[in-house]
N, C-alpha and C positions, 0 to 999 in steps of 0.2 A: 504494500500500500504506500503510495507516494504522498507525503505531507508537505505543505508549504508553510514555513515558519515566518511570522511577521515579528520583527524585533520589538514592537511596542506591546503587542497583546498575546503573544504566543502563537498558537495554531490559527492560521488565517483560513485555510480551507484544505480539504482533501481533494486531490486532483480528480476531476471527472473520469469515471471509468476505471479507477485504480483499485477499488475495493472488489475483492474476489470472494467466492464462497468460503474459502478457508479463513478469511478475516472476520467472518461473522461469528457472533457468540453462539454457544450451544443452544439449540432450540429455535434459531432464526432460520426460516425457510429460504429467504433470499430468492434467487432465480433458479431454483432447482428444476429438475426434469418435469415436463408436462407433455401429455400427448392426447390425441383424439383419433381413433381409427374406426373404420366401418367396413362392411362388406359391399364391394362395388358390383359383384356378381354372386349369384347363389352358390353356396357350398353344399355338396351332397354329403350328408352324414349317414354312413352305413352302419347298421346295427352290428355291434361286436360283443355285446354283453358287458361293456365297460364304458367309461366316459370317453368322449371324443373331443379333441381340442378344436375349437372354432378359430379359424384363421381370419382375422380382420385384415383384408388385403389392401386397403387404401387408407392413407393418413390425411387428415385435414391439417394437422400440425404435429410436430415432434421436436420440441425445443432442444433436446440434447441427443437426438438420434438413438434413443433407448428402446424404441419399439421396433420389432422386426416383422415386417409384413409378410415375409416368407415362412416364418416359424410360428408366428402368433405370440411370441414372448416379449414381455416388458422386462428389461434388465437395466435398472437405473444405475447411474454412475455416482450418485451421491447417497451415502448411508442416511437413512431416516425413516420416518413414518409417512406412508402414502395413502391417500384416499383413492380408492378404485371403484369404478362403476361400470356396469355392463348390462346390455339388454340384447336378447336374441329371440327373434320371432321366426317360426317355421311355417311353411305353407299348409301343413296338416297337423292335427293334434296327435302326433305320434311321439313327441318328445316327453320325457318324464320330468327331469329337473336338471339344473345347471349350477355351476359354482366356480369360484376361483381356486386354482391349484398353484401352490407355492412350491417351486423346485420339484414339480411333478407329483406332489401329494396334495390331497384335498385340504383346503384351508377354510373356506367359507361357502356354504350353500345358500342359494337365494330363494326367492319366492316365485311362484309360477301361476299362470292362468291358462285356461283352455276353454275353447268353445267349439262349435261345429265347423268353423272355418280356419282357425289358426291356434297357435300355441305360443306363449311367450315366457321366457325365463329372465328374471332380472335380479341383480345383486348390487349391493354397496357394502364396502368394508374398509377398514383401516388395517394396514399390515406393515410390519417393520421389514425393510429390505436393506441388506448390508452394503450396497453400493459397488459390489464387485461381482459376486457369483449368484446372488439370489435373483430369481425371476418369477414372474407370475403370468399365467395364461387363464383363459376362460374355457371350461369344458361343459359339454352337454351330454346327458344320457338319453338315448333314443330307444324306443320300443321296436322300431322298424326303420328302414331307410327313408330319409326325409330330406328335403332341401330347405336351406335357410332362406329367409327373405333377404332383402338388400337395403342399402342406404340407411334411411332414417329408422328402420326397424331392426337393425343389427349393428350395435356399436359397443366400443370399449374405450374408456378414458381413465386417466389417472394424473395425479399431481402430488408433488412433495408438499406436505403440510407442516412438517416439523423435522428439522435436521437432527441427527442422532447426537 
């Protein structure tokens, strides 16, 4: 951090743009990772008897290049607590439920709705991620092969809310 000293009063100002994440106190989020991803085209989810990762293939933004549209993983580069949100709608009521998986294991299951024409799974959670190896993805359990909807009906987003 660059500081300008004024002989009369001490610190005059901190040079614009010179404060980085590491200069912030513990618990200050600053400009940590944030992303918003969605399905641009339908994804076929084939019944396997286990949860299937939903790949959100298009980003509206990804401030730190932490979301991978080819793997569906969010792997942030700043250790801290993250607010995550997701919603997945399918074209048929064949899905059971979905949730966030941290490092490949179930972390938080969401709520679901179903009617005669569609199914939706949504979830919000806060999770600690270590800023190096921890990652999160959204998975869905389906009773039979089904296609996801797209754009506004299938999305995943997250942001740092408190640095570790």
